[in-house]
C-alpha positions as CSV (number, residue, x, y, z in Angstrom):
1,M,-14.3,-15.7,-2.6
2,R,-11.3,-15.6,-5.0
3,D,-12.3,-13.7,-8.0
4,I,-11.7,-15.4,-11.5
5,D,-8.2,-14.0,-12.7
6,L,-9.1,-11.7,-15.7
7,G,-5.6,-10.1,-15.8
8,W,-5.5,-6.6,-16.9
9,I,-9.4,-6.5,-17.8
10,R,-10.4,-6.6,-14.0
11,V,-7.8,-4.1,-13.2
12,F,-9.0,-1.8,-15.8
13,V,-12.5,-2.1,-14.9
14,E,-11.7,-1.5,-11.0
15,V,-9.8,1.7,-11.9
16,G,-12.8,2.9,-14.2
17,R,-15.2,2.4,-11.3
18,R,-13.1,4.1,-8.5
19,G,-11.3,6.7,-10.5
20,S,-8.3,6.0,-8.5
21,L,-5.3,3.6,-9.1
22,S,-4.7,3.5,-5.3
23,E,-8.3,2.6,-4.4
24,A,-8.3,0.0,-7.2
25,A,-5.0,-1.5,-5.8
26,R,-6.8,-1.7,-2.2
27,A,-9.9,-3.3,-3.6
28,L,-8.0,-5.9,-5.5
29,H,-5.3,-6.5,-2.7
30,L,-2.6,-5.3,-5.1
31,T,0.4,-2.7,-4.9
32,Q,-0.2,0.5,-6.9
33,P,2.8,-0.2,-9.2
34,A,1.2,-3.5,-9.8
35,V,-2.2,-1.7,-11.1
36,S,-0.2,0.8,-13.0
37,Y,1.7,-2.0,-14.8
38,Q,-1.6,-3.5,-15.8
39,I,-3.0,-0.3,-17.0
40,K,0.3,0.4,-19.2
41,R,-0.1,-3.1,-20.5
42,A,-3.8,-2.6,-21.6
43,E,-2.8,0.8,-23.3
44,Q,0.1,-1.1,-25.3
45,E,-2.6,-3.6,-26.4
46,F,-4.8,-0.8,-27.8
47,G,-2.1,1.6,-28.7
48,T,-3.6,4.5,-27.1
49,P,-4.0,6.1,-23.7
50,L,-7.0,4.6,-21.7
51,I,-6.7,6.8,-18.5
52,R,-5.8,10.3,-17.8
53,R,-4.0,11.3,-14.6
54,L,-5.5,14.3,-12.6
55,H,-4.1,16.1,-9.5
56,R,-6.4,13.5,-7.5
57,G,-7.1,10.3,-9.2
58,V,-7.6,9.4,-12.7
59,E,-10.4,9.7,-15.4
60,L,-10.9,7.5,-18.3
61,T,-10.3,9.0,-21.9
62,D,-12.7,8.7,-24.6
63,N,-11.5,5.4,-25.9
64,G,-11.2,4.2,-22.2
65,E,-14.8,4.9,-21.6
66,A,-15.8,3.0,-24.8
67,L,-13.7,0.1,-23.3
68,F,-15.1,0.3,-19.9
69,D,-18.7,0.3,-21.1
70,I,-17.9,-3.3,-22.9
71,L,-15.8,-4.8,-20.2
72,S,-17.5,-3.6,-17.0
73,G,-20.9,-5.7,-17.7
74,S,-18.8,-8.6,-18.9
75,V,-16.8,-9.0,-15.8
76,E,-19.9,-8.5,-13.6
77,R,-21.5,-11.4,-15.6
78,I,-18.6,-13.6,-15.3
79,D,-18.3,-13.1,-11.6
80,K,-21.9,-14.1,-11.2
81,L,-21.6,-17.2,-13.4
82,A,-18.6,-18.2,-11.4
83,S,-20.7,-17.7,-8.2
84,R,-23.5,-19.9,-9.6
85,I,-21.0,-22.6,-10.6
86,R,-19.3,-22.6,-7.3
87,A,-22.4,-22.7,-5.3
88,R,-24.1,-25.5,-7.2
89,P,-25.6,-28.1,-4.6
90,G,-24.0,-31.4,-4.9
91,Q,-20.5,-30.3,-5.5
92,N,-18.0,-32.0,-3.3
93,L,-15.6,-29.0,-2.9
94,L,-15.5,-27.0,0.2
95,R,-13.8,-23.5,0.4
96,L,-12.1,-22.6,3.7
97,H,-10.9,-19.1,3.9
98,T,-8.5,-18.2,6.5
99,D,-5.3,-16.3,7.2
100,Y,-1.6,-17.4,6.7
101,A,-1.1,-18.1,10.5
102,F,-4.0,-20.2,11.0
103,S,-3.6,-22.3,7.8
104,G,0.1,-22.9,8.1
105,L,0.4,-23.3,11.9
106,W,-2.9,-25.0,12.8
107,L,-4.9,-26.2,9.8
108,I,-2.5,-28.1,7.6
109,P,-0.9,-30.3,10.2
110,R,-4.3,-31.8,11.0
111,I,-6.6,-31.2,8.1
112,H,-5.8,-34.8,7.0
113,R,-7.9,-36.2,9.8
114,F,-11.0,-34.4,8.2
115,S,-10.1,-35.8,4.8
116,Q,-9.6,-39.2,6.2
117,A,-13.1,-39.1,7.9
118,N,-14.6,-37.7,4.7
119,P,-12.9,-39.2,1.7
120,G,-15.5,-37.8,-0.9
121,I,-15.0,-34.3,0.2
122,D,-12.3,-32.0,-1.5
123,I,-11.1,-29.0,0.5
124,Q,-9.9,-25.8,-1.0
125,V,-7.8,-23.6,1.4
126,I,-7.8,-19.9,0.5
127,A,-5.3,-18.3,2.6
128,S,-5.1,-14.5,2.5
129,Q,-3.6,-11.7,4.6
130,H,-6.9,-9.8,4.4
131,S,-10.1,-11.3,5.8
132,D,-13.5,-9.8,4.2
133,P,-16.6,-11.8,5.6
134,G,-18.5,-9.8,2.9
135,Q,-16.8,-11.9,0.0
136,L,-18.1,-15.2,1.3
137,Q,-20.5,-17.1,-0.8
138,P,-23.1,-19.6,0.1
139,N,-21.6,-22.8,1.6
140,D,-18.3,-21.2,2.1
141,V,-16.5,-21.6,5.6
142,A,-14.1,-19.0,7.2
143,V,-11.8,-18.9,10.1
144,F,-11.1,-15.0,10.6
145,F,-9.0,-13.5,13.4
146,G,-10.7,-10.3,15.0
147,S,-13.2,-9.4,17.6
148,H,-16.8,-10.6,18.0
149,D,-18.4,-7.4,17.1
150,R,-16.8,-7.5,13.8
151,F,-18.3,-10.8,12.7
152,G,-21.6,-10.6,14.2
153,P,-23.8,-12.7,16.5
154,D,-23.7,-15.8,14.2
155,A,-19.8,-16.2,14.5
156,T,-18.5,-18.7,16.9
157,L,-15.4,-18.3,18.8
158,L,-12.9,-21.1,18.1
159,M,-9.9,-19.9,19.8
160,A,-9.5,-16.8,22.1
161,E,-6.5,-14.6,21.8
162,R,-4.1,-15.9,24.3
163,V,-0.7,-14.7,24.0
164,V,2.7,-15.5,25.8
165,P,6.3,-14.5,25.0
166,V,8.3,-17.3,23.4
167,C,11.7,-18.0,22.2
168,A,14.2,-20.8,21.4
169,P,15.4,-22.9,24.5
170,A,18.9,-21.7,24.2
171,L,18.0,-18.2,24.0
172,A,15.8,-18.5,27.2
173,S,18.7,-19.8,29.2
174,D,20.6,-16.7,28.6
175,H,17.9,-14.1,29.6
176,P,15.6,-13.8,32.7
177,A,11.9,-14.3,32.2
178,G,9.5,-11.1,32.5
179,R,12.2,-8.8,31.1
180,P,11.3,-8.5,27.3
181,G,13.5,-5.2,27.2
182,S,16.5,-7.4,27.5
183,F,15.7,-9.2,24.3
184,R,16.0,-8.6,20.6
185,L,12.1,-8.3,20.0
186,I,10.5,-9.8,16.8
187,H,7.4,-7.7,15.7
188,L,4.5,-8.9,13.5
189,D,3.7,-5.9,11.4
190,S,0.2,-4.8,11.1
191,K,-2.0,-1.8,10.3
192,D,-2.4,0.9,12.9
193,P,-4.1,-0.1,15.2
194,S,-3.2,-3.5,15.4
195,P,-5.9,-6.0,15.3
196,W,-3.9,-8.4,17.7
197,L,-1.7,-7.7,20.5
198,D,1.5,-6.1,19.8
199,W,4.4,-5.8,22.3
200,R,3.4,-2.4,23.7
201,R,-0.2,-3.7,24.5
202,Y,1.1,-6.8,25.8
203,L,3.2,-5.0,28.4
204,A,0.5,-2.9,29.3
205,A,-1.6,-5.9,29.9
206,I,0.9,-7.2,32.4
207,G,1.4,-3.9,34.2
208,Q,4.6,-3.0,32.4
209,G,3.3,-0.2,30.2
210,D,6.2,2.1,31.1
211,A,8.9,-0.6,30.6
212,P,11.2,0.6,27.9
213,L,11.3,-1.5,24.7
214,K,14.6,-2.4,22.9
215,D,14.7,0.5,20.6
216,S,17.2,-0.8,18.0
217,G,18.2,-4.1,16.5
218,N,14.8,-5.5,16.5
219,L,13.2,-7.7,13.7
220,R,9.9,-6.9,11.9
221,L,8.2,-9.5,9.8
222,N,4.8,-9.2,8.0
223,T,3.7,-12.8,8.3
224,Y,3.2,-14.9,11.4
225,S,4.8,-18.0,10.1
226,L,8.0,-16.0,9.6
227,V,7.9,-14.7,13.1
228,I,7.6,-18.2,14.6
229,E,10.4,-19.4,12.3
230,A,12.6,-16.7,13.3
231,A,11.8,-17.2,17.2
232,M,12.8,-21.0,16.8
233,G,16.0,-19.9,14.9
234,G,17.0,-18.0,18.1
235,Q,16.6,-14.8,16.4
236,G,14.8,-13.1,19.4
237,L,11.6,-13.1,21.7
238,A,8.3,-13.1,19.9
239,L,4.7,-13.1,21.2
240,G,3.2,-16.5,20.7
241,W,-0.5,-17.2,20.0
242,R,-1.7,-20.2,22.0
243,G,-3.5,-22.7,19.7
244,L,-1.2,-21.7,16.9
245,I,2.0,-22.6,18.6
246,D,1.1,-25.5,21.1
247,G,2.6,-28.1,18.8
248,H,6.0,-26.3,19.2
249,L,5.5,-25.8,22.9
250,E,4.9,-29.6,23.3
251,R,8.0,-30.5,21.1
252,G,10.1,-28.1,23.1
253,T,11.2,-26.2,20.0
254,L,9.6,-23.0,21.7
255,V,9.5,-22.3,25.3
256,P,7.3,-19.7,27.1
257,L,9.1,-16.9,28.8
258,G,6.7,-14.5,30.6
259,R,3.2,-14.3,31.6
260,E,0.2,-15.4,29.6
261,V,-2.5,-12.8,28.6
262,T,-5.9,-13.5,27.3
263,L,-8.4,-10.9,25.5
264,P,-11.9,-12.1,26.0
265,G,-13.9,-11.6,22.9
266,S,-11.0,-11.6,20.6
267,G,-9.3,-14.4,18.5
268,Y,-10.2,-16.9,15.6
269,F,-14.0,-17.1,14.8
270,L,-15.9,-19.5,12.8
271,V,-17.7,-17.5,10.1
272,G,-20.3,-18.6,7.4
273,N,-22.6,-17.2,5.1
274,G,-26.4,-18.1,5.4
275,D,-27.5,-21.8,5.4
276,S,-24.9,-24.4,4.8
277,G,-25.1,-27.9,3.2
278,P,-24.2,-31.3,4.8
279,A,-20.7,-31.2,3.5
280,T,-20.2,-27.6,4.8
281,Q,-21.8,-28.5,8.2
282,R,-19.5,-31.5,8.7
283,L,-16.4,-29.2,8.2
284,K,-17.8,-26.7,10.8
285,E,-18.6,-29.4,13.3
286,W,-15.0,-30.7,12.8
287,L,-13.4,-27.4,13.2
288,L,-15.4,-27.0,16.6
289,R,-14.4,-30.5,17.9
290,E,-10.6,-29.9,16.9
291,T,-10.6,-26.5,18.8
292,E,-12.7,-27.8,21.8
293,G,-11.5,-26.3,25.0
294,R,-9.2,-23.6,23.6
295,D,-11.5,-20.8,23.9
């Protein structure tokens, strides 16, 4: 669930709890410079140092400790109040958590169909690059990418990971299918190991693990929507996730160029948190109907 924006206060409390700027940055999905900036802002407000940098990590100064004692309990109470308010029965607001690729390429082009069938329900789409099932609140719905063992037995597979190389039609006519090494490759950056198929794993899956990849002039992007935009613009060959790019294939703005690979047990899963109310159940059933046959 998205936390209430408390500015430097939440950042300061997280640094105090963890004793590390980098750990606080990871917990808050911020960069370390952003965390440092917020701490400096707080120190300017109070006119005194609040943290002391150590060889490894940081510790609070005496003034920082006094401030932490006041703020930490307040932040916790604010978060609990926000959870209660957001989870009140009878509210007609549904929160759907997912990533940028699913929301931009699959959800937004068709969410109007759910709204037309359920005019009294408001949808809040919360897109993030990082999925955390542990942050879901009662009645929240999530569509997360990963493997079944990560989400548990109650998760339902909506779309299996099915991948095929794709490019713009004009580019396809100039290159032979099945030889990615002759293309400029478009990579989707990720943490190592990648939670999704990357080019090396794709080639290994089709029996071309020893095939050399183009080692220079490639394009690396950090969001999948940009990968698809680049592919449609003729910038190179990308890995296309079926379900997300089917509309582009049907319209001919992208064409497949190579073998399709399916990874059983991996893909987009419908994830929830405990019992759900009637409105939440309608959204889950709609997602299942819309993705029927894609697993």
